C-alpha positions, 0 to 999 in steps of 0.5 A: 190546762185549758190553753193547751187543750185549745192549742191542740184543738186548733192544730187538729183543725188546721191539720184536718183542713190541710188534709182535706184540701190535699185529698181534694187536689189529689182527687181532682188531678186523678179525675182530670187524668182519667178524662184525659185518657178517655179523650185520647181513646175516643179521639174527640178533640184535636189537641187532646193533652189536658194535663201532662208533666214532663220532668226532663224538659220541665214543662207542664201541659195544661188544657192544651198549652205548655208551660215552663216550670222551675221546680226549684222555686216550688221547692223553696216555697214548700220549705219552711 
């Protein structure tokens, strides 16, 4: 009985940590997108593309630089 309680507690802690990390990543991405919008509105810098995702060309724009991303590799990493 004690073993199962310990296992359940460890699973709960792992899931809680993963959930918190996911919420933080979502929050940080949302904040970066909002900052990107305000920079574009105020026209503060020359290259105003902080973050952007183009699924057709499979590119990710991050801090003014464009990167090619193979989304199939990411899918394979996520699969167990």
